[in-house]
C-alpha positions in Angstrom: -0.3 -0.1 -0.1 2.6 2.1 0.6 4.1 1.3 -2.7 1.2 2.7 -4.4 0.5 6.0 -2.4 4.6 6.7 -3.3 4.6 5.7 -6.7 0.9 8.1 -7.1 3.0 10.9 -5.1 5.9 10.5 -7.8 3.5 10.8 -10.9 1.5 13.8 -9.1 5.1 15.4 -8.7 6.6 15.1 -11.8 3.3 16.0 -13.7 3.4 19.2 -11.4 6.6 20.1 -13.1 5.4 19.9 -16.6 3.1 21.7 -16.3 5.0 24.6 -14.5 7.6 24.6 -17.1 5.9 28.0 -18.3 6.0 29.0 -22.2 7.2 27.0 -24.9 11.1 27.6 -25.9 12.0 27.8 -29.2 15.4 28.4 -31.2 17.1 30.2 -34.1 20.9 29.3 -35.7 22.4 31.1 -38.0 25.6 33.9 -38.6 25.2 37.6 -36.5 24.6 40.5 -38.3 24.3 43.2 -35.5 24.3 43.3 -32.0 23.4 45.8 -29.7 22.8 46.8 -26.0 19.4 45.6 -26.5 19.1 43.1 -29.9 21.1 40.6 -31.8 20.0 40.1 -35.1 20.3 36.5 -36.9 20.3 35.6 -40.6 18.4 32.6 -40.8 18.4 31.7 -44.8 16.7 34.5 -46.4 15.5 36.2 -43.5 16.5 38.3 -40.6 15.6 37.2 -36.9 15.7 40.2 -34.8 16.1 39.0 -31.0 15.5 41.2 -27.6 18.4 40.7 -24.8 17.9 42.1 -21.6 19.6 41.5 -17.9 18.4 38.0 -17.4 19.5 37.1 -21.0 22.8 34.2 -20.5 25.5 34.7 -23.4 27.9 31.9 -23.2 31.0 33.0 -25.8 31.8 36.2 -27.2 28.5 37.6 -29.0 30.1 40.0 -31.8 28.7 40.4 -35.5 30.2 37.0 -37.9 29.7 34.5 -35.2 27.8 31.9 -35.4 25.0 31.8 -32.7 21.9 29.4 -31.5 19.8 31.3 -29.6 16.8 29.7 -27.5 13.9 32.2 -26.9 10.2 32.6 -25.9 7.2 34.2 -27.0 5.9 36.9 -24.7 3.0 39.2 -25.2 4.2 43.0 -24.8 0.6 44.4 -25.0 -3.3 42.7 -26.0 -5.8 44.5 -27.4 -9.5 43.3 -27.3 -11.9 44.6 -29.5 -15.5 44.1 -29.3 -16.7 41.3 -31.9 -19.5 43.0 -34.6 -23.0 42.6 -34.4 -24.1 39.0 -35.3 -26.5 39.1 -38.1 -29.7 37.1 -37.1 -31.5 34.8 -40.1 -34.9 36.0 -41.5 -37.1 33.0 -41.4 -39.4 32.2 -44.0 
């Protein structure tokens, strides 16, 4: 009986950590085109990706133009504007 309770506890603990993990992370890899104190621009194929940097960004190595990097990032909303839905048009019965 104690084993069953222990196994259930471990499963619940694992599930709680999974849901508490936060937003999904993504990554982009390519050469650095531009670096400022707030952003880094990376070339991925024909596209240029501009990624924001802040004080909590961990950088391993020297971040400079020409270096090949892999950047892990999350998508975060800055602002949300909710607009009212349009009036619904009711169908007339014949």
